[in-house]
Structure formats: structure tokens, C-alpha cells
N, C-alpha and C positions, 0 to 999 in steps of 0.2 A: 593610129592614139587613141582610135576610136577601144580597140581591145585591152591596153595599158591603164583606161579608164575604169573599163569594165571591171575588170583583175586585182585595181581598187579596191572596189566599191563592194567587192565577195570580200575580198581581204579586211578592210572592217568590218564586212558584218560578219564575219566568225568571230575574228576577235571580240567584236558585243557582246557574240551570242559567246564565249569562251568565257567573259567576263562575266556574265549572266549567272553563267553556272556557278559557279566559284563563289559568285556574293549568296545565289544559295546554298550551298554547300558550305558554307560561312555560318549564315544563317540557322541551317538545322541543327550546327556540332555548340552555338550558342543558344539553342531552345533545349538540343540533348541536355547539356549543362548544367542548366535552371533547371531540368524537370529531373538529373541526377540528384543536384542537391535538396531542394522539394522532398522528393523520394525517402535522402536519407534523415533529414530534417523530421518528415513523416512515421518513421519507423521511431529513433528514436524518444515520441511526443509517446507514441504507441505503448511502447515495451514501460514507461516508468508507468503511465499511467496503469498498465494489469497490474504490475505493482503495486500501487499505491492498493488499488481491489482488495488482491490477497490481503493488504497491511492493515485495510480498516475489516475484510470481516473475517480479522483471525480474529482483531479487540471486540466487536461486537460478540462473534464468539468467548471470547476472553472475562466478559462484562456480563454474558448470562451466564459461564461457571462462579462465578462469583459474586453474583446476584443471589441465584442458589443453591452456597456455601450459604452465604450470610443468613438468609429464609431456616437452614438448618442449624443453625447458630442460635439464632431468635425462638426457637422454637426448643428449645433445651440445649443449651450451652456447657455444660458438661460431658453432653456423646455427642460432640462432633467431633470426625476421622480428623486425625494431622491434616492427612495427604490423598490428595486426588487425582484422574487422571483421565479426563478425557478426550476427545477429536485432537488427540496428539501434543496436548497440554496441558503444562497437571495444574495445579493446586493444591495448596500448602499456606495452614490457619496455626498458627501460635495464638494462645491464649493468658492473660493476664487473667489472675484473678485479686482483689482488692477486697476481701475479708470486715465487715466491719461490723457493729453489732445489732442492727436491726437488718443484714443482710452479707450479701455480695457483691460484687461492682465485678460482669466482666468484659474485658475487652479484650477485642478481636482482630486478627492486622492479618486478612485471607489476600496471597498473591499470586499470580499465575500469571506462568512461563513456559515458552516452548522451549525449554531445555538449556536455551544460549544469554536470554536476556529476559525478561519481569515484563510482561504484556502489561500487565492490570495491575493497580494492588487495592485493596478496600480496606480499611479501618472501622471499625461497628462496635459496639459497646452494648449490653445488656445489664438492669439492672434487676437483682432477683430476691425479695424479699424475705427475712426471717421463714416468714407463713407460707410463703410456699416456694420451701423448699434450701432456699436462698441459706451462707452461712453454719448448715454441720459444723 
């Protein structure tokens, strides 16, 4: 009987070690699944952040181009080019003249687009009196 009780103790010991190995494997798989889900979320977040960064950079460039165009318009509204291209963006300027007896009111709409959509729009005006060359 001593032999059979030793065998039973050994069998129980082997079964508990097998159970511990299985539990470790299940825990490792759960941790691995969690890490994979976290990695997928982080990849999505970083890709969205990169897209937002590109859009912000494009908007910044569009504002700079429109501001420069508006300064040219302000200096001499009658000699502004209708369209300019820079850094992959196209800026167009539409000018309306409203002539009065004392001068001319120039209204400009400056629109910057990337070829598919409008990125930025700027409205500006300038009044030029007849004494300064307006209303000729």
C-alpha cells in the first residue's frame, strides 16, 4: 500500500503542475489579447493624429497664402492677379467694384483650395477715393 499511496501523491502532483501550466498559458493568452487590442487602438489614434496634423499644416499654409494675397489687394486692388498657386494650393481672388461719386469700394473674396475642396476663404474690402485714383 505504501507504493500505491506514493503513486497517488505523484499523480496528484503531476496533475496540479499540469493545471498550473494550463492556467499560465490561459493568462498569457489573455494578456496577449489585451495587448493586441491596445495596439489596435493606439494605431488608430496615431493615424488620426497624423491626419489632423496634415490638415492643420494645410490650413496654416492656406491662411498664410490668403493673408499675403489680401495684403497685395490692399496695396493696389486694381492690379491683383486672379489666381496664384503655391505649395500645392490654389488661391483665387474675385473682386467686385462698387463705384461711387467720391471713389470706388473694392470687395475681394480670396479662396484657397487644394484642388478638391476649399481650405480657407477670406473676405476683405478697400475703399479708394477719387483723390487717390479710385473711380476713374
